[in-house]
Phi, psi and omega in degrees: 000136182293142180279138182298152180296345180267013186308316185270007182298132180291353181294348187278359185300321181303331180296319183278337179306313183279332177295321176291338183290330185196151173293344179284000172059051176269143177226148186227128175289345177296337184270009187285346177250114186231142183290175183291337178289168183289333182270134179293140178250133177227151180296154179298150180294139179289326183254126177240118180235158175291166180299320180295316180296320179297317178299317180295318180298311182292325177297319179295320181284316184287336174295329174292321176298315177302315183293321178298318178293318178300314182300320182299313182284331176298311182295321178299323179289330188265003183302315183295309179294327178293314179299320179291324181298317181270002181061037181217053180299332181291347179254007186296330180295337178297334180298313178287321182296316182299317181295311185291324178295322177294318176300316180300323182288318188265350179305312183292350188269332192288329177298319177289321178297329177295332176278326183279311183269350188087164182298317181295313182299318181294319181290322178294322176298314181297315180295322180295314180293315180296315182293315180296319178296320180295315179292325176295330176299323182293332181255011185301124178274350183208165178295321180298318178297318180296318179297317178296321179295322177294324176297319177296317178298324179296330176299323176277326178300330177296337177265326180289314187261338186220105176273181182277111183290346184273357180292130182287349181262009188242145176291149169268098195264148181255039171259189189283333179221144182273098193270155174300329178300338177300321179298316182291322176302318177297322180290326192257325194255133175301152186306316185293339182260354187294327180300317179299315182292322177292327175298320177296321178296320178299321180297317179296320177298313180296323178296316179297315179293327183288319183270349182300313181296304179300316181292322177297319177295320179294317179298317180298319182292328187256332185232349184098155185295332180301324183295335180297329177281322179294327182295345180276347184300316180301319179294321178300313180296320178300311181295317181299315182295317181292322178297315179297319187286318193242335185281096178225074190260131178280130181282154177301155181302322181301328180277315183297326184279352178284143175285159178300323180296317179295322178294317181293328180295337181280353178266124181273073181300313185294320178296318179296317182295315181291327177295313180295322176298319179297307183290315184297314180294321179297312182292320180296323177298313179295319183294314180294327178300321185268315185285327182257004177057038177275145179287158179300331182276000180299134183305323181292319178295313179299319181296321179295317180293321177294318178298320178299318179297316181294317177299321180296317177296317179297321179299315180296319179295318179297314182293329183277320192236344190250308188291130176284330176228076186295148177288339178218083179300120185291335180295331178279324182295336179281353178275153190299300184292315177303320179295314181295318179296316182299314182290323177295322176291325178298305183289324178296320178290324176303312181293317184297316182281336171294320175299313184299323186265342185252331178299320176300331177293324178298321180297332181294340183247016175292135179303150183305324182294337176268323180304322184293342179268004177241097196290330189229120179297138181089338181292340182295338178275352183299312178301324179297316180293319178297320180298328179298312180295316182294321182298319179294316179295318181297318180298318177296321179295317180296316180295326178294320183284321188259335185074012182231158182221346189295307181297322178298321178298314181294318180297317180299317180294321179292326177297317178297321178295317179302316181299316181290332175291318179299321182294330180303327187267009174295139176207190184293344180260003181293132179292148181301329179304317181292327180294335177272320196263330191298331182269358179300314179300335178295310179294316181296314182292317181295321178298317177295322182296311183289336176288310184288324181290330176293320174298316180297321179298311182292325179285347183263003180232165178284166191302316185291345180263358184301310181298319180294320179297322176297319178299321178297319179303313181288330176297313179293327181292314180292324176297320178297323178299315179296312182298319183298314181292314185290313182292322178294323176295320178294318178296316180302310183291323179295313180290321179301315180299317179296316182292321179296320179294328181280333184262336181241112183225169179107184181299134179076006183294322182298316180293320180294318178299319179298319179294320180295319180292329184275335182208119178284347184288344179278346185299315179298341183264002178280166174296157183307319181293313180291324178298317179297320180295319180293314180296318178297323180294316177296319180297317179296318180295316179294327179296321177296319177298318180294326175296319176299319178300316179297320179296318179295320178294323178293322175296322176299319178298316180298323180285344175284336184299319181284354182299132178269136180264123172257113184304135181273130180296152187243017179209153181283356183271357183280152180293156183242017181295123182280130178272085184280353186260011182241079179290151179288151181297147178271153176290140180293000000 
């Protein structure tokens, strides 16, 4: 790929400042103004706390990050038993979709809420919503109630796991999720030490994601899936107590002096609502078509697709002409690198979350002779979760050493594609070794991809657009997560229904097919012929889903190709003058 004419521009130094700070590859737009001397100068911190107070504050916030990561892999592991319990396995994908769609909706709001309610108020609101939704999941009397509870938890998850990337007081971080704790780290920790602290946060995230699957499977086997939600209560209470006790952070003068009206005006409510309406109606239309066997011509299905189109048009109009601080500024999306980064993150996130929610379903249909060689349910996702943490750290280390990211981006994308291709060929003869190892490149590659593309996004825009560009990256990423879970669920149910009808025929076949779709637990109790037909149908349906995952990863790779590489400076002696007058070329 040709190097941009701005390759040698000294404006790129802020990107490397944070890369040199930590292997966790954190970068901060706060470091973009540096004095003429070789050492960066930053204003003194507004908040000064003792070492003990700082530890308590970060422990309270980071326990929420740990819990959010833990919750995600726990729920992905429990989809099959939850669906079977309520006799609605065909609706199990809604559990993930409801949570992620809610996160997508509330993600842009929390950074502003942190300015309006204060850091403590915003975090307590997020923990309260997440905690109440999680506990309600444990007492859910029906699948519909559980789905609604997950949506409520997602309202808080948008604050625990994803802060507002557009906040000018927040670091542009290269970890897996842009956390509210990032704002507090910026408030509390000097610039030179932030990389270390963000690295510690990344470790907690990886730990939560890594143990969520195995522990969730163990809890389900011994106490039932409901207990997996109750087990999160102690961590929630710990985080809540520390936030109330210690988080008393003074906001910057620029924020404190703003009126409530000015703060609210910076929240793009209309843009968020129209975006969720666009995505939500589209996904609901596809989901109802497959899960409820409604025809394409059904008035309800047609109405949902028309509503999605209208919401989409409204979203574009709002972002272009109405919103003063749009969640997706269209002027940036028309530029080459921002567009390529956004689309690569969209398709990459679709594939990554489809893997997270559908690969555990494949394990449910592994033949007994292979199952016995896999000792702990959920543990099969552990190597994948560990690879996510290592991939992010490795990508930051490589960029620190080489000052380049383009080839690393392509390799990361190809690794994720390779993993999804390997999964396509799983069958009853697949060795247990492959069931553990084949998805590792998916986690490693995706972590590297989102790390390098965020650097590319920030390096491809002028300084004043860096925070907004970071926000766009996370917007496309969360939207991709929702699309990946929902569309893969719709594809799974559509192909499954077709395969079951072709393999199971005769008197009573319609009722039997309905029972198989609603609960996978009846499959072991079927006659050998019917059991084989049901398992083969699920295997065929999952294979189509895995093919879709590979296609999405390949599209992510194709969108990585147009990304322009701006060489990262490799020394602290380079000038830091930002070239604000060189906008990136627009797409024709």
